[in-house]
N, C-alpha and C positions, 0 to 999 in steps of 0.2 A: 248389870241392871237389865239388859235386854233379855237374858236367859231367864231371869226370875219372872219377868212379865209374861213370857211365853208359857212358862209352867202354870202360872195363874190362869191364863187363857184356856189351857187344857182342862183345868179343874172346873171352870165355869161351863165349858161346852160339852164335857163328857156325858152328862145325863141325857143329851138330845140325840146322840149319834153313837151307834154301836162300834163303828170302825172308822177312824180317820187318822191321818198322819199330819205332822207339822214339819214344814221345811224352813230352815233358817235363812235361806236365800231364795230370791226369785230367779227362775231360770229363763223367764221371758223379759224382753225389754218392751217398754210402752212409752208413747209420746207423753211428755209432761204438758199439761194444760193448766192455765191459771184458774184458780177456783175462787170465786167471789163469795164472801161470807154474807153478803147482803140478803140473800134468799135463804140463808141457813141460820142455825143458832149463832148468837153473837160472841162466841168464844168461851162461854160458860154454859154448861148444861142446865136445864131447868131442874127444879127440885124433884120432879117425877119422871125424869128422863129415863128411857129404856136403853138397852144395849144393842149394838150391832155386832153380830157374830158372823164369822166366815168359817164354815165347816167343810171338811173333806168327806162328803157323803152325799147321797141323794136326799131329796126333800120328803119323799113319800115313805111313811113307816116310822118316822121319829115322833117323839112326844111333843106335838105342836098343836096350838089351838086353831090355827088357820093355815091352809096349805094351798098353793097354786099348782095344779096338775095339768099336764099337756093332754088334751083330748083328741089329738090327731088331726085337728083342722089345719088347713094351710092358708097362709096369708090372711090371718084374721087377728084383729086387735081387740075383739070383744071378749071381755071377762064375764063368765057366767057363774052365778052362785048356785051350788048344788045343794038341794034340800034332801038329805038322806037320813036325817035323825041320828047321825053319828056324833060321837064325842068331838070329832074334829070337823070344823067347818071347812068344806072343800070349795075351791074356786077352780074354774076350768078356762083354758084358752088354748089357742093353737100357735104354731110357728108364725113368726112375722118378721119382715125386714124392718119394721118399726117396733122392735121388741120393747124399747123404752116406754112406749105408750101402754103396752101390756103390763109392765112392772108398776108403773105409776097408778094405773087403774086398780090393780090388785092391792097395792099398799094403801091407797086412799080408801078404798071400800072396806078392806079388812081392819084398818086402824080406826075408822069411824065406828065400825061394828063392835070392836072390842075395847074402845076407850072407856076407862072407868070400870070395866068388868073384871071379874076374877078369872084366873086361869083354870081351865078344866083339869089340868094336871097339877094343880096346887103350886104352880111356879109363882115367883114374886110378881111377875107381870105376864099378860098373855103374849104368846109367841106366834109371829107370822113367818112362815118358811117358804122358800121357793128355790128351784134350781134354774137360774137364768139361762144356762147353756142349752136347756131343752126347748127353748122358745125362739132361738135365733133362726131366722129365715136363711135361705141359701146364700143370699148376697152378703150377709153378715158372717155366717158360720164359716165361710171359705176365706175370710179375710181377717187375719189376727189383729191388724191395726183397728179395723172397725169394731171388733169385739172389745178391745181394750178401751176404745172411745166410749162405748156403751157403759162399760164398767165404771169409767171415770165420771160419768154423769149419774150413774145409779147409786154409787156409794154415798155421795153427799145427800142425795134424796132420801136414802134409807136413814141417815143420821137425822135429817129433818123430821121424818115421820116418827122416829123413836123419841125425839125431843118434844115434839108438839102434841103427841097423842099418848105418851107414856106406855108404849108397847115395845116389846123386844122384836128384833128382826134377825132372822137367820138366812144368810145367803149360802146356799149349799152348792158345792162344786165337786162333782165326783172325780174329775180328771186332775191328776196330781200337779201337772205343770201349770195349768190354768189356776188351780187353787193357790199355788204359791204366789202367783202374780196378783191375784185379787186380795190375798191376805196382806201383801205389801201395800196395795192401794188403800186398803182400809186404814192402815196406820198413817200413810202419807196424807190422806184427804180428810182425816178427822178434824172437824172444825173447832174442837175444844182445846183450850190452852193446856190442859192436863194430858192431852193425847188420848189414844184409844183406850187406855187403862186409867181414865180420869177418876174412876170410882175407888181406886186404891189410895191409901194414905202415902205420904212421903216415906215413912218408915217401911211400908210394904214394898215400895218401889226400890228402896236402897239396896 
């Protein structure tokens, strides 16, 4: 059952990323935190719920409707909207030791912008993409436990955005070891009773 789900995940994610790999086990350990569902979906996805993807690639250059790019600023939580008349709506921010504030600002702003809109790339839903590892300030980037704590907060928030606004979210992780850990977190912290592959029927999961 586990291997079938992984294969389906590859099929769903493949159009977004030219090169990515899937690891069956996580090589990093991370602290387990209790996750309250009070601020999240109530166990069942909404009718228009989007998907949360974890991709082994960078965020820039994939077929996404909105993308968060590192603009080289240091210790900045400000997310700027770039108006360059491109097919892709670009948002910019810099590295921050409070990276979660950056991610929330991007997801909130992007989700509100694309809610109810059609995807530029004719996807089922608009896609918001970002590489969280490119925004970690030095205090976080040098501490694996701090990074995993950020991911543990970020994954449920991404599910909440996908459920409330009907958009897809792609968390892009270029580094293989971190990708494996975040992929495991996505499954562990999914708030839906059907798991991270809730969109599949029971026969498809069998």
